[in-house]
RODO-2510 file (C-alpha; in nm, 4 decimals, decimal comma):
residues 138
     n   res          X          Y          Z
     1     m    -6,8608     8,5887   -18,4423
     2     p    -6,9644     8,5977   -18,0856
     3     g    -7,1594     8,2784   -18,1514
     4     k    -6,8527     8,0822   -18,2557
     5     r    -6,6588     8,2116   -17,9617
     6     t    -6,9297     8,1065   -17,7186
     7     q    -6,9556     7,7714   -17,8851
     8     r    -6,5782     7,7330   -17,8675
     9     r    -6,5793     7,8185   -17,4977
    10     r    -6,8500     7,5621   -17,4384
    11     y    -6,6440     7,2963   -17,6136
    12     t    -6,3417     7,3974   -17,4122
    13     w    -6,5378     7,3709   -17,0870
    14     v    -6,6896     7,0419   -17,1952
    15     l    -6,3434     6,9090   -17,2856
    16     l    -6,2050     7,0340   -16,9548
    17     i    -6,4884     6,8718   -16,7639
    18     i    -6,4459     6,5448   -16,9566
    19     a    -6,0659     6,5535   -16,9074
    20     g    -6,1118     6,6299   -16,5383
    21     g    -6,3647     6,3478   -16,5048
    22     v    -6,1321     6,1052   -16,6821
    23     g    -5,8448     6,2256   -16,4640
    24     l    -6,0543     6,1788   -16,1500
    25     l    -6,1599     5,8360   -16,2726
    26     i    -5,7950     5,7385   -16,3284
    27     v    -5,6951     5,8690   -15,9834
    28     a    -5,9909     5,6914   -15,8187
    29     t    -5,8994     5,3687   -16,0002
    30     m    -5,5367     5,3929   -15,8861
    31     v    -5,6373     5,4683   -15,5283
    32     s    -5,8887     5,1824   -15,5175
    33     y    -5,6379     4,9426   -15,6805
    34     t    -5,3777     5,0398   -15,4225
    35     g    -5,6350     4,9992   -15,1444
    36     v    -5,7367     4,6540   -15,2643
    37     k    -5,3732     4,5536   -15,3005
    38     e    -5,2990     4,6760   -14,9467
    39     y    -5,6071     4,4945   -14,8114
    40     r    -5,4930     4,1660   -14,9693
    41     r    -5,1423     4,2133   -14,8323
    42     t    -5,2775     4,2880   -14,4837
    43     t    -5,5062     3,9843   -14,4978
    44     a    -5,2158     3,7600   -14,6020
    45     i    -5,0033     3,8972   -14,3166
    46     d    -5,2880     3,8398   -14,0681
    47     r    -5,3221     3,4786   -14,1862
    48     e    -4,9478     3,4259   -14,1520
    49     i    -4,9527     3,5752   -13,8006
    50     a    -5,2379     3,3414   -13,7017
    51     a    -5,0501     3,0408   -13,8416
    52     l    -4,7315     3,1389   -13,6576
    53     r    -4,9235     3,1865   -13,3319
    54     a    -5,0770     2,8400   -13,3703
    55     e    -4,7321     2,6949   -13,4389
    56     a    -4,5902     2,8765   -13,1343
    57     e    -4,8687     2,7348   -12,9155
    58     a    -4,8006     2,3848   -13,0492
    59     l    -4,4294     2,4259   -12,9794
    60     e    -4,5064     2,5539   -12,6298
    61     r    -4,7236     2,2462   -12,5620
    62     m    -4,4453     2,0230   -12,6961
    63     r    -4,1923     2,2033   -12,4751
    64     a    -4,4107     2,1506   -12,1668
    65     d    -4,4537     1,7826   -12,2581
    66     l    -4,0790     1,7374   -12,3014
    67     k    -4,0155     1,9136   -11,9693
    68     s    -4,2504     1,6733   -11,7931
    69     r    -4,0853     1,3763   -11,9649
    70     i    -3,7412     1,4982   -11,8592
    71     a    -3,8665     1,5369   -11,5025
    72     y    -4,0069     1,1826   -11,5097
    73     v    -3,6942     1,0289   -11,6623
    74     s    -3,4837     1,2074   -11,3996
    75     s    -3,6978     1,0764   -11,1148
    76     d    -3,6101     0,7849   -10,8904
    77     a    -3,9349     0,6099   -10,9840
    78     y    -3,8267     0,5866   -11,3490
    79     k    -3,4788     0,4680   -11,2568
    80     e    -3,6313     0,1963   -11,0414
    81     y    -3,8684     0,0988   -11,3237
    82     v    -3,5797     0,0657   -11,5708
    83     a    -3,3741    -0,1326   -11,3226
    84     k    -3,6607    -0,3749   -11,2629
    85     e    -3,8023    -0,4122   -11,6149
    86     r    -3,4978    -0,3892   -11,8385
    87     l    -3,2161    -0,5025   -11,6122
    88     s    -3,4148    -0,7555   -11,4068
    89     y    -3,3007    -0,6074   -11,0756
    90     r    -3,5035    -0,6272   -10,7568
    91     r    -3,4873    -0,4713   -10,4156
    92     s    -3,3517    -0,6761   -10,1315
    93     d    -3,6871    -0,6641    -9,9520
    94     e    -3,8889    -0,7705   -10,2591
    95     h    -3,9927    -1,1178   -10,3671
    96     v    -4,0398    -1,1659   -10,7407
    97     i    -4,2953    -1,4161   -10,8639
    98     m    -4,3102    -1,5025   -11,2330
    99     l    -4,6245    -1,6678   -11,3630
   100     i    -4,5915    -1,8806   -11,6726
   101     g    -4,8999    -2,0245   -11,8409
   102     e    -4,9380    -2,3879   -11,9457
   103     n    -5,0292    -2,3102   -12,3075
   104     k    -4,8303    -2,0983   -12,5439
   105     e    -5,1448    -1,8981   -12,6230
   106     e    -5,1397    -1,7628   -12,2678
   107     l    -4,7844    -1,6309   -12,2993
   108     p    -4,7170    -1,2836   -12,4344
   109     d    -4,5474    -1,2570   -12,7736
   110     s    -4,2087    -1,1777   -12,6202
   111     q    -4,2033    -1,5068   -12,4214
   112     e    -4,3261    -1,7495   -12,6897
   113     s    -3,9814    -1,8629   -12,7957
   114     e    -3,7713    -2,0945   -12,5814
   115     p    -3,5409    -1,9098   -12,3432
   116     t    -3,1853    -1,9013   -12,4682
   117     e    -2,8745    -1,9354   -12,2585
   118     n    -2,8410    -1,5581   -12,2213
   119     h    -3,2121    -1,4973   -12,1554
   120     s    -3,3173    -1,6005   -11,8079
   121     p    -3,6279    -1,5011   -11,6104
   122     l    -3,4138    -1,4828   -11,2946
   123     s    -3,2323    -1,1748   -11,1749
   124     p    -2,8678    -1,1547   -11,2852
   125     v    -2,7377    -1,2436   -10,9392
   126     a    -2,9721    -1,5428   -10,9067
   127     s    -2,8862    -1,6535   -11,2576
   128     w    -2,5123    -1,6536   -11,1826
   129     w    -2,5696    -1,8254   -10,8470
   130     k    -2,7649    -2,1001   -11,0210
   131     r    -2,5005    -2,1408   -11,2917
   132     l    -2,2134    -2,1611   -11,0448
   133     f    -2,3656    -2,3750   -10,7701
   134     s    -2,6427    -2,5793   -10,9315
   135     s    -2,5900    -2,9357   -11,0414
   136     d    -2,8439    -2,9309   -11,3253
   137     i    -2,6934    -2,7132   -11,5953
   138     y    -2,9237    -2,6154   -11,8758
***
C-alpha cells in the first residue's frame, strides 16, 4: 500500500500546487484590474485638472481684459470721446468741421437718410441757437 499512499500524496501536492496557482492567478488578476482601474481614474483626474487650469487661465485673461476696459472707460479720454461722438459736444477751443460729400455713395450708411428735425450735425448749443435766432427755419 505504500504505492497508493505515495500516489495519493502526489495528487494532493499537485492539487495544492494547482489550487495555489489558481489562487495566485485570481489575486494577480484582481490586483492588475484594480491597478488598471486606478490608472484610468488618475488619467481622467489629470485630464480634468488640465482642463480646469486652461479654463482658469482663460478666465484670468478675461479678467485682465475687463480690468483694462474698466480703466479705459473710467478715464477722461473715454469720457471726452463719448461727449464728442455720442452727445455732439465740443471744447470751447475746438473748431468742428463736417465734410459732406456731393454723392450719396460717398456718405457713410448712417448719414444716407435725410436729417430729421431731431437729428442735426451741429452741436446741441449751436442747434438751439440756430432754431431760436435764425430766420430760415427748416
